[in-house]
RODO-2510 file (C-alpha; in nm, 4 decimals, decimal comma):
residues 470
     n   res          X          Y          Z
     1     m    -3,5555     0,9644     1,8477
     2     s    -3,3619     0,6795     1,6909
     3     g    -2,9952     0,7203     1,6084
     4     p    -2,8359     0,6978     1,2648
     5     e    -2,8649     0,3726     1,0749
     6     p    -2,5583     0,1495     1,1257
     7     p    -2,3420     0,1129     0,8128
     8     v    -2,4065    -0,1980     0,6048
     9     d    -2,1327    -0,4141     0,4591
    10     g    -2,2097    -0,4175     0,0861
    11     r    -1,9545    -0,6804    -0,0177
    12     s    -2,0671    -0,9951    -0,1978
    13     v    -2,0239    -1,3477    -0,0632
    14     g    -1,7254    -1,4032    -0,2906
    15     e    -1,5602    -1,0819    -0,1750
    16     l    -1,6178    -1,1727     0,1894
    17     l    -1,4644    -1,5157     0,1359
    18     l    -1,1612    -1,3695    -0,0411
    19     d    -1,1116    -1,1153     0,2374
    20     a    -1,1315    -1,3868     0,5039
    21     d    -0,8797    -1,6004     0,3135
    22     l    -0,6321    -1,3153     0,2655
    23     t    -0,6703    -1,2067     0,6285
    24     a    -0,5901    -1,5616     0,7389
    25     r    -0,2734    -1,5530     0,5303
    26     a    -0,1803    -1,2156     0,6800
    27     s    -0,2015    -1,3728     1,0269
    28     l     0,1001    -1,5875     0,9398
    29     w     0,3333    -1,2866     0,9342
    30     d     0,5532    -1,3098     1,2447
    31     p     0,3049    -1,4585     1,4961
    32     s     0,4467    -1,3633     1,8365
    33     p     0,4112    -1,5380     2,1753
    34     e     0,2033    -1,2410     2,2949
    35     q    -0,0643    -1,3263     2,0359
    36     a    -0,1089    -1,6872     2,1505
    37     k    -0,3772    -1,6375     2,4166
    38     d    -0,5652    -1,3859     2,2004
    39     r    -0,5745    -1,6372     1,9153
    40     a    -0,6757    -1,9205     2,1464
    41     r    -0,9747    -1,7067     2,2509
    42     s    -1,0730    -1,6171     1,8931
    43     w    -1,0130    -1,9442     1,7091
    44     g    -1,3423    -2,0951     1,8238
    45     e    -1,5310    -1,7976     1,6763
    46     v    -1,3682    -1,8628     1,3390
    47     a    -1,4541    -2,2337     1,3513
    48     e    -1,8148    -2,1594     1,4506
    49     a    -1,8614    -1,8987     1,1754
    50     a    -1,7038    -2,1310     0,9185
    51     a    -1,9352    -2,4154     1,0216
    52     d    -2,2457    -2,1926     0,9999
    53     l    -2,1531    -2,0746     0,6504
    54     w    -2,0652    -2,4295     0,5420
    55     a    -2,4067    -2,5531     0,6565
    56     s    -2,5767    -2,2783     0,4516
    57     i    -2,4239    -2,4026     0,1248
    58     p    -2,5880    -2,7053    -0,0436
    59     d    -2,3686    -3,0144    -0,0430
    60     p    -2,5139    -3,3297    -0,2039
    61     s    -2,2225    -3,5352    -0,0680
    62     a    -2,2881    -3,4253     0,2932
    63     d    -1,9131    -3,4188     0,3603
    64     p    -1,8577    -3,4401     0,7396
    65     s    -1,5180    -3,2666     0,7478
    66     m    -1,6395    -2,9313     0,8771
    67     g    -1,8728    -3,0944     1,1275
    68     r    -1,5807    -3,2821     1,2845
    69     i    -1,3792    -2,9625     1,3186
    70     a    -1,6791    -2,7767     1,4637
    71     e    -1,7260    -3,0488     1,7242
    72     l    -1,3555    -3,0270     1,8115
    73     a    -1,3918    -2,6501     1,8554
    74     r    -1,6906    -2,6923     2,0896
    75     g    -1,4963    -2,9420     2,2991
    76     l    -1,1962    -2,7110     2,3174
    77     h    -1,4223    -2,4264     2,4303
    78     r    -1,5613    -2,6406     2,7123
    79     t    -1,2075    -2,7269     2,8197
    80     h    -1,1080    -2,3603     2,8256
    81     l    -1,4079    -2,2772     3,0454
    82     r    -1,3231    -2,5532     3,2938
    83     a    -0,9511    -2,4751     3,3031
    84     g    -0,9834    -2,0961     3,3106
    85     w    -0,7189    -2,0729     3,0365
    86     p    -0,6646    -1,8585     2,8313
    87     g    -0,9128    -1,6646     3,0456
    88     p    -1,0843    -1,3350     2,9701
    89     g    -0,9107    -1,0810     2,7537
    90     p    -0,8971    -0,9358     2,4040
    91     g    -0,9314    -1,1426     2,0922
    92     d    -0,6983    -1,1514     1,7939
    93     p    -0,7812    -0,8807     1,5342
    94     h    -0,7062    -1,1066     1,2374
    95     l    -0,9219    -1,3947     1,3585
    96     e    -1,2021    -1,1629     1,4690
    97     s    -1,2063    -1,0070     1,1210
    98     i    -1,2217    -1,3537     0,9626
    99     a    -1,5116    -1,4578     1,1852
   100     t    -1,6997    -1,1365     1,1020
   101     s    -1,6568    -1,1865     0,7260
   102     l    -1,7677    -1,5503     0,7397
   103     a    -2,0688    -1,4651     0,9565
   104     r    -2,1745    -1,1894     0,7158
   105     a    -2,1386    -1,4297     0,4208
   106     a    -2,3614    -1,6815     0,6004
   107     e    -2,6277    -1,4127     0,6468
   108     l    -2,6234    -1,3337     0,2756
   109     v    -2,6437    -1,6973     0,1668
   110     q    -2,9264    -1,7771     0,4077
   111     a    -3,1233    -1,4670     0,3036
   112     r    -3,0952    -1,5156    -0,0721
   113     r    -3,1272    -1,8881    -0,1283
   114     h    -3,4297    -2,1102    -0,0924
   115     p    -3,3179    -2,4044     0,1240
   116     t    -3,4616    -2,6739    -0,1047
   117     a    -3,3954    -2,5162    -0,4450
   118     p    -3,1666    -2,7346    -0,6592
   119     l    -2,8452    -2,5848    -0,7937
   120     s    -2,7401    -2,5710    -1,1557
   121     r    -2,4099    -2,7188    -1,2691
   122     e    -2,2508    -2,3752    -1,2421
   123     g    -2,4065    -2,3314    -0,8991
   124     n    -2,2604    -2,6609    -0,7788
   125     l    -1,9161    -2,5592    -0,9036
   126     d    -1,9461    -2,2263    -0,7245
   127     a    -2,0618    -2,4000    -0,4058
   128     d    -1,7664    -2,6388    -0,4215
   129     g    -1,5301    -2,3462    -0,4688
   130     a    -1,6870    -2,1665    -0,1713
   131     r    -1,6508    -2,4707     0,0547
   132     t    -1,2883    -2,5041    -0,0502
   133     r    -1,2258    -2,1369     0,0217
   134     i    -1,3913    -2,1668     0,3654
   135     m    -1,1864    -2,4716     0,4595
   136     h    -0,8635    -2,3120     0,3387
   137     t    -0,9354    -2,0030     0,5473
   138     l    -0,9922    -2,2171     0,8558
   139     y    -0,6823    -2,4250     0,7766
   140     v    -0,4541    -2,1204     0,7533
   141     a    -0,6091    -1,9466     1,0549
   142     t    -0,5623    -2,2630     1,2593
   143     h    -0,2009    -2,2900     1,1504
   144     g    -0,1370    -1,9274     1,2476
   145     a    -0,2869    -1,9848     1,5919
   146     g    -0,0767    -2,2994     1,6334
   147     v     0,2458    -2,1193     1,5423
   148     a     0,1723    -1,8455     1,7965
   149     l     0,1092    -2,1125     2,0607
   150     r     0,4375    -2,2876     1,9777
   151     n     0,6228    -1,9595     2,0203
   152     h     0,4373    -1,9021     2,3479
   153     l     0,5303    -2,2492     2,4732
   154     a     0,8944    -2,1964     2,3808
   155     d     0,8924    -1,8672     2,5720
   156     l     0,7417    -2,0304     2,8826
   157     q     0,9872    -2,3182     2,8630
   158     r     1,2826    -2,0777     2,8496
   159     r     1,1529    -1,9089     3,1636
   160     l     1,1223    -2,2404     3,3456
   161     d     1,4659    -2,3559     3,2307
   162     a     1,6112    -2,0309     3,3661
   163     r     1,4266    -2,0941     3,6975
   164     q     1,2092    -1,7898     3,6427
   165     a     0,8415    -1,7639     3,7342
   166     i     0,5955    -1,7703     3,4460
   167     p     0,3419    -1,4850     3,4294
   168     a     0,0266    -1,5171     3,6385
   169     g    -0,2557    -1,6827     3,4468
   170     d    -0,0241    -1,8743     3,2119
   171     s    -0,0079    -2,2519     3,2010
   172     l     0,2394    -2,4620     3,0093
   173     q     0,0100    -2,7651     3,0221
   174     h    -0,3061    -2,5885     2,9042
   175     a    -0,1210    -2,4125     2,6233
   176     r     0,0319    -2,7418     2,5106
   177     d    -0,3050    -2,9198     2,5157
   178     t    -0,4645    -2,6412     2,3092
   179     m    -0,1816    -2,6532     2,0567
   180     r    -0,2199    -3,0298     2,0130
   181     r    -0,5932    -3,0010     1,9543
   182     l    -0,5442    -2,7201     1,7036
   183     d    -0,2920    -2,9443     1,5261
   184     s    -0,5678    -3,2055     1,4957
   185     a    -0,8060    -2,9484     1,3471
   186     e    -0,5387    -2,8363     1,1032
   187     r    -0,4789    -3,1932     0,9866
   188     l    -0,8527    -3,2511     0,9360
   189     a    -0,8773    -2,9346     0,7251
   190     g    -0,5653    -3,0308     0,5309
   191     t    -0,7113    -3,3718     0,4506
   192     y    -1,0194    -3,2108     0,2962
   193     l    -0,8103    -2,9634     0,0950
   194     h    -0,5807    -3,2295    -0,0502
   195     g    -0,6530    -3,2389    -0,4230
   196     r    -0,9067    -2,9560    -0,3984
   197     w    -0,6898    -2,6484    -0,3329
   198     p    -0,6636    -2,4501    -0,5522
   199     a    -0,8220    -2,6542    -0,8344
   200     a    -1,1782    -2,6164    -0,7027
   201     l    -1,1504    -2,2369    -0,7099
   202     a    -1,1747    -2,2446    -1,0897
   203     g    -1,5502    -2,2873    -1,0478
   204     e    -1,6004    -1,9720    -0,8408
   205     h    -1,8549    -1,7308    -0,9870
   206     r    -1,7344    -1,3793    -1,0718
   207     d    -1,9461    -1,0800    -1,1654
   208     h    -1,7974    -0,8361    -1,4132
   209     p    -1,6610    -0,5347    -1,2205
   210     e    -1,8348    -0,1992    -1,2453
   211     q    -1,5937     0,0530    -1,3957
   212     a    -1,6933     0,3327    -1,1579
   213     r    -1,6608     0,1252    -0,8403
   214     v    -1,2910     0,1872    -0,7741
   215     a    -1,3167     0,5636    -0,8104
   216     a    -1,6262     0,5790    -0,5892
   217     a    -1,4704     0,3563    -0,3222
   218     l    -1,1469     0,5567    -0,3096
   219     a    -1,3325     0,8897    -0,2914
   220     r    -1,5588     0,7615    -0,0143
   221     w    -1,2547     0,6297     0,1741
   222     d    -1,0651     0,9578     0,1553
   223     l    -1,3686     1,1532     0,2753
   224     q    -1,4409     0,9160     0,5630
   225     a    -1,0763     0,9015     0,6748
   226     h    -1,0701     1,2802     0,7041
   227     r    -1,4024     1,2816     0,8908
   228     t    -1,2831     1,0176     1,1358
   229     l    -0,9538     1,1954     1,2039
   230     a    -1,1433     1,5184     1,2672
   231     g    -1,2737     1,3566     1,5874
   232     p    -1,0820     1,2206     1,8873
   233     p    -0,7963     1,0071     1,7495
   234     t    -0,7544     0,6397     1,8402
   235     t    -0,4757     0,3985     1,7522
   236     p    -0,7132     0,1410     1,5900
   237     n    -0,8480     0,4061     1,3508
   238     l    -0,4997     0,5348     1,2715
   239     e    -0,3647     0,1852     1,2112
   240     w    -0,6570     0,0971     0,9816
   241     i    -0,5975     0,4129     0,7791
   242     a    -0,2295     0,3246     0,7447
   243     r    -0,3149    -0,0331     0,6373
   244     i    -0,5611     0,0749     0,3687
   245     q    -0,3191     0,3374     0,2368
   246     q    -0,0441     0,0763     0,2261
   247     g    -0,2707    -0,1650     0,0374
   248     f    -0,3816     0,0745    -0,2343
   249     v    -0,0189     0,1835    -0,2937
   250     i     0,0701    -0,1807    -0,3548
   251     t    -0,2264    -0,2123    -0,5906
   252     t    -0,1127     0,0969    -0,7822
   253     a     0,2179    -0,0766    -0,8546
   254     v     0,0423    -0,4012    -0,9529
   255     v    -0,2053    -0,2324    -1,1891
   256     g     0,0708    -0,0158    -1,3354
   257     a     0,2806    -0,3227    -1,4111
   258     a    -0,0207    -0,4944    -1,5718
   259     a    -0,0944    -0,1874    -1,7855
   260     a     0,2670    -0,1765    -1,9026
   261     h     0,2591    -0,5477    -1,9823
   262     q    -0,0550    -0,4946    -2,1933
   263     g     0,1024    -0,2046    -2,3814
   264     q    -0,1195     0,0593    -2,2230
   265     l     0,1736     0,2363    -2,0536
   266     d     0,5377     0,2873    -2,1321
   267     p     0,7276     0,0301    -1,9176
   268     s     0,9991     0,2871    -1,8469
   269     d     0,7412     0,5185    -1,6877
   270     v     0,6207     0,2368    -1,4636
   271     a     0,9793     0,1442    -1,3740
   272     r     1,0545     0,5026    -1,2698
   273     t     0,7453     0,5094    -1,0493
   274     r     0,8091     0,1784    -0,8735
   275     p     1,0849     0,2889    -0,6256
   276     a     0,8733     0,5799    -0,4991
   277     l     0,5691     0,3549    -0,4535
   278     t     0,7816     0,0973    -0,2709
   279     d     0,9165     0,3613    -0,0319
   280     l     0,5650     0,4910     0,0365
   281     e     0,4299     0,1416     0,0963
   282     h     0,7126     0,0713     0,3436
   283     a     0,6517     0,4036     0,5225
   284     w     0,2806     0,3364     0,5747
   285     a     0,3586    -0,0238     0,6807
   286     a     0,6143     0,0906     0,9398
   287     l     0,3677     0,3379     1,0898
   288     a     0,0914     0,0761     1,0976
   289     g     0,3244    -0,1727     1,2665
   290     d     0,4104     0,0717     1,5456
   291     l     0,0451     0,1635     1,5990
   292     a    -0,0581    -0,2037     1,6144
   293     q     0,1685    -0,2517     1,9161
   294     l     0,0146     0,0403     2,1047
   295     h    -0,3554    -0,0548     2,1094
   296     g    -0,5082     0,0026     2,4488
   297     r    -0,8339    -0,1329     2,5833
   298     h    -1,0331     0,0490     2,3165
   299     r    -0,9709    -0,1597     2,0034
   300     v    -1,2850    -0,0846     1,8040
   301     i    -1,2441     0,0788     1,4630
   302     d    -1,4987     0,3408     1,3611
   303     p    -1,7592     0,1191     1,1837
   304     t    -1,8070     0,3604     0,8927
   305     l    -1,4313     0,3893     0,8436
   306     l    -1,3948     0,0122     0,8658
   307     l    -1,6538    -0,0529     0,5948
   308     a    -1,5158     0,2230     0,3715
   309     g    -1,1745     0,0570     0,3866
   310     r    -1,3170    -0,2862     0,3186
   311     e    -1,5009    -0,1519     0,0145
   312     v    -1,1711    -0,0162    -0,1193
   313     q    -1,0107    -0,3570    -0,0722
   314     a    -1,3009    -0,5382    -0,2398
   315     a    -1,3182    -0,2969    -0,5347
   316     l    -0,9464    -0,3323    -0,6047
   317     r    -0,9302    -0,7089    -0,5503
   318     e    -1,2191    -0,7502    -0,7951
   319     i    -0,9707    -0,6396    -1,0606
   320     t    -0,6389    -0,7687    -0,9292
   321     h    -0,7128    -1,1093    -0,7724
   322     q    -0,8144    -1,4443    -0,9123
   323     h    -0,8468    -1,7840    -0,7444
   324     a    -0,5508    -1,8241    -0,5043
   325     g    -0,3533    -1,5115    -0,5925
   326     y    -0,3078    -1,2226    -0,8317
   327     a    -0,4713    -1,2359    -1,1735
   328     t    -0,2631    -1,2228    -1,4904
   329     p    -0,2219    -0,8844    -1,6635
   330     a    -0,4486    -1,0060    -1,9431
   331     a    -0,7192    -1,1047    -1,6939
   332     m    -0,6968    -0,7647    -1,5223
   333     a    -0,7241    -0,5870    -1,8574
   334     s    -1,0310    -0,7953    -1,9462
   335     r    -1,2078    -0,6854    -1,6282
   336     a    -1,1369    -0,3133    -1,6280
   337     d    -0,9914    -0,0253    -1,8220
   338     l    -0,6521    -0,0256    -1,6518
   339     a    -0,5720     0,3292    -1,7630
   340     h    -0,8980     0,4530    -1,6095
   341     t    -0,8287     0,2562    -1,2892
   342     l    -0,4793     0,4049    -1,2692
   343     g    -0,6305     0,7499    -1,3031
   344     s    -0,8405     0,6837    -0,9908
   345     l    -0,5411     0,5437    -0,8042
   346     r    -0,3300     0,8366    -0,9169
   347     a    -0,5874     1,0799    -0,7748
   348     s    -0,5791     0,8934    -0,4440
   349     l    -0,2004     0,9213    -0,4329
   350     t    -0,2455     1,2983    -0,4578
   351     a    -0,5144     1,2975    -0,1878
   352     g    -0,2875     1,0764     0,0233
   353     v    -0,0420     1,3630     0,0686
   354     d    -0,2995     1,5581     0,2685
   355     l    -0,4139     1,2448     0,4540
   356     a    -0,0540     1,1884     0,5628
   357     h    -0,0425     1,5409     0,7052
   358     v    -0,3730     1,4871     0,8883
   359     t    -0,2402     1,1589     1,0278
   360     r     0,0692     1,3351     1,1604
   361     d    -0,1506     1,5968     1,3293
   362     a    -0,3612     1,3229     1,4906
   363     l    -0,0477     1,1582     1,6308
   364     a     0,0469     1,4892     1,7924
   365     d    -0,2977     1,5230     1,9550
   366     p    -0,2654     1,5180     2,3372
   367     d    -0,5936     1,3211     2,3632
   368     l    -0,4449     1,0151     2,1894
   369     t    -0,4022     0,7316     2,4414
   370     v    -0,2189     0,3998     2,4178
   371     s    -0,1452     0,0872     2,6210
   372     a     0,0824     0,1646     2,9170
   373     r     0,2957    -0,1482     2,8810
   374     a     0,3394    -0,1126     2,5063
   375     a     0,4193     0,2582     2,5465
   376     h     0,6756     0,1809     2,8155
   377     a     0,8499    -0,0778     2,5974
   378     m     0,8556     0,1563     2,2973
   379     a     0,9716     0,4527     2,5086
   380     v     1,2603     0,2538     2,6523
   381     h     1,3576     0,1447     2,3027
   382     a     1,3238     0,4939     2,1548
   383     s     1,5005     0,6900     2,4313
   384     a     1,8736     0,6957     2,4987
   385     p     2,0024     0,3854     2,6826
   386     t     2,1474     0,5998     2,9644
   387     t     1,8256     0,7873     3,0472
   388     n     1,6811     0,7432     3,3946
   389     a     1,3420     0,8947     3,3091
   390     a     1,0326     0,6987     3,4105
   391     w     0,8027     0,7387     3,1119
   392     v     0,5126     0,5420     3,2645
   393     d     0,4139     0,5344     3,6309
   394     a     0,4200     0,2003     3,8091
   395     g     0,0448     0,1845     3,8734
   396     s    -0,0468     0,2364     3,5090
   397     l     0,2170    -0,0142     3,4056
   398     h     0,0907    -0,2798     3,6475
   399     q    -0,2733    -0,2408     3,5409
   400     n    -0,1880    -0,1649     3,1773
   401     r    -0,4092     0,1421     3,1714
   402     d    -0,4648     0,3615     2,8679
   403     i    -0,2307     0,6576     2,9029
   404     p    -0,1331     0,9647     2,6967
   405     l     0,1609     0,9108     2,4629
   406     p     0,4974     0,9442     2,6402
   407     q     0,7165     1,1995     2,4664
   408     p     0,9690     0,9509     2,3161
   409     v     0,6829     0,7456     2,1678
   410     r     0,5073     1,0517     2,0317
   411     s     0,8301     1,1748     1,8748
   412     a     0,8946     0,8351     1,7169
   413     l     0,5429     0,8176     1,5710
   414     v     0,5552     1,1737     1,4410
   415     d     0,8898     1,0939     1,2779
   416     r     0,7241     0,7942     1,1108
   417     a     0,4455     1,0205     0,9861
   418     e     0,6975     1,2750     0,8569
   419     q     0,8590     0,9947     0,6577
   420     v     0,5165     0,9030     0,5177
   421     i     0,4630     1,2658     0,4115
   422     t     0,8012     1,2811     0,2375
   423     c     0,7388     0,9538     0,0548
   424     a     0,3816     1,0551    -0,0353
   425     v     0,5007     1,3772    -0,1975
   426     t     0,7686     1,1884    -0,3916
   427     a     0,5262     0,9174    -0,5048
   428     d     0,2678     1,1753    -0,6111
   429     s     0,5257     1,3475    -0,8285
   430     a     0,6722     1,0250    -0,9671
   431     s     0,3297     0,8855    -1,0579
   432     l     0,2686     1,1627    -1,3124
   433     g     0,4121     0,9208    -1,5682
   434     l     0,1189     0,6864    -1,5127
   435     h    -0,1001     0,9279    -1,7113
   436     r     0,1106     0,9195    -2,0270
   437     q    -0,0106     0,7734    -2,3539
   438     p     0,0619     0,4081    -2,4360
   439     i     0,3323     0,3015    -2,6750
   440     t     0,1653     0,2327    -3,0103
   441     d     0,4632     0,2015    -3,2444
   442     q     0,5825    -0,1324    -3,1069
   443     p     0,4814    -0,4552    -3,2801
   444     g     0,1805    -0,6104    -3,1126
   445     a     0,0967    -0,3053    -2,9003
   446     p    -0,2789    -0,2376    -2,8984
   447     s    -0,4113     0,0897    -3,0341
   448     l    -0,6542     0,2904    -2,8227
   449     g    -0,7609     0,5319    -3,0972
   450     r    -0,6520     0,6955    -3,4206
   451     a    -0,2831     0,7254    -3,4945
   452     h    -0,1163     1,0421    -3,3668
   453     e    -0,0568     1,1801    -3,7152
   454     d    -0,4242     1,1245    -3,8031
   455     r    -0,5610     1,3295    -3,5156
   456     t    -0,2995     1,6100    -3,4979
   457     p    -0,3266     1,8971    -3,7483
   458     p    -0,0100     1,9754    -3,9486
   459     s     0,2122     2,2338    -3,7861
   460     s     0,5502     2,3852    -3,8559
   461     t     0,6264     2,4113    -3,4828
   462     p     0,7659     2,1160    -3,2901
   463     p     0,5216     1,9260    -3,0673
   464     p     0,5321     1,9936    -2,6923
   465     g     0,7523     1,7740    -2,4758
   466     w     0,6367     1,5433    -2,1940
   467     g     0,4701     1,7378    -1,9184
   468     c     0,3623     2,0186    -2,1516
   469     e     0,0412     1,8615    -2,2861
   470     r    -0,2659     2,0832    -2,2675
***
C-alpha cells in the first residue's frame, strides 16, 4: 500500500522568486561566524539552482553573466572536495530555502513553456524582470555568505593572535580563499544588476489576487499548526510556527495602516492597535530566535506545515508587496478589499491566542530534544553565575548529541511562551478596533455604502456606543 501523497507547493513562479529574494535579504541579519561553514556548503546549491532557472527563461541576448558565476561555483565545489573544507555538516537554512524555491520555479517554467515558442513583448518584460530577480537573490545570498566568512576569519585570527588553537577541521587559508572567490561572484552579479535593479522589476507579471485566498491560507495554517504540535514536538517545527506568526502580525499592522490611509479605518483605531501588535511581533521573534539556536541534528520541518506557512506568506505578499518592497496603500487597496483582509487577519489573531498556549505546552513536553552544545550555552547564560550544576554531560557535549531540554533552558523557553500568550491576549483585545466602520464625514474619504442617516430608521433613543453594535 502506498503512503499519502506528498504535499505540493502551489506557489507561482513569481511568488517563488519573491520568497527567494526576501529570504536572501533575511540572511543578512546578524550573520555569525558559526554560520560560515554552513553557508559555504549551501552557496553552491543556490548558484546551481539559479543557473538552472536562468537557463529555463528565454534570453535573446544570451547574456553570459549567470554562466560565469555557475562555472565559478563548480570550481569552488571541486576545491572544497579536494581540500576537505568546509567538510560534511549541515547546510544553512536560509540558503537551502532559497535553493528549494529556485529549483521549484525552474520545474514550473520548464513544464509550462514550449522551449521554442517566441515571447510577446509583455513576456519579454516579465522574463527580464525574472532574470533580474534571480540575479539579485544570488547577489544578496552571496554577500550574506561572504559576511559570515569574514566574521569567521576574524574569529580565527583572534584565536591565533592569542596563541590559542583553532577548532579541529577549521582552516584560515581555505576560509580566506572561499571568501575571495565569493567576492568575485558577488562582483559579477553586481555588474549585471547595475542599471537593472529595481527598474526591470516594473515588467513583472502579476495576477489579480483571489479575495478568498488569505482567509483560506490562514485557516489551513492554523489547523495544520495544531495538528503538527499534537505530535512529538521538534525545534524546527516550533521555530517555523513562531516565524509565520511573527510575519502575519507584521502584515496585520501593514494592512491596517494602508486601510487607515485609504479612509477605510479610523486612523486612531489603528494607532491604538499598533503597540500591542508590535509587542506580539517582538514576543514571537524572541521565541523564534531562541529556538533557532537550539536545533539538533533533526532540522527538517514537517513538509505539510512548511507548505502551509509558505502559502500564508505568498497570499499576504500578493497584497502587500510590489517590485523591491512594500506596495503603496493605494496599490494594496486596488488588489484586495482591505477591510475583508483585516477581518481574516483579525480572526487569526484570535486563533493565535490558543496557538500560543499549545506552543507553550509543546515546549514543556519532556520528549523535546535540542543540541547539547547550544543547550549548554543557553543554560549557562540562563542560570545563576554562581551555580556549579552541570546541565549537560561531557560526552553529549563533545559529540553534540540531541538531548532533552535542561531545566534552565526549558524555563527560559516557557517564560518566552508565557510572554507570547500575554501579548497575544492583549493584541486580540486591542485589534477589536480594526472592525469598526470607516470615517465617511471627512473630505475625500470614500463611501462604502449609503450614509448612516439613510440606512438607520428614526429613533428617539440614542444610538449605541462603540462595542455595543448588534
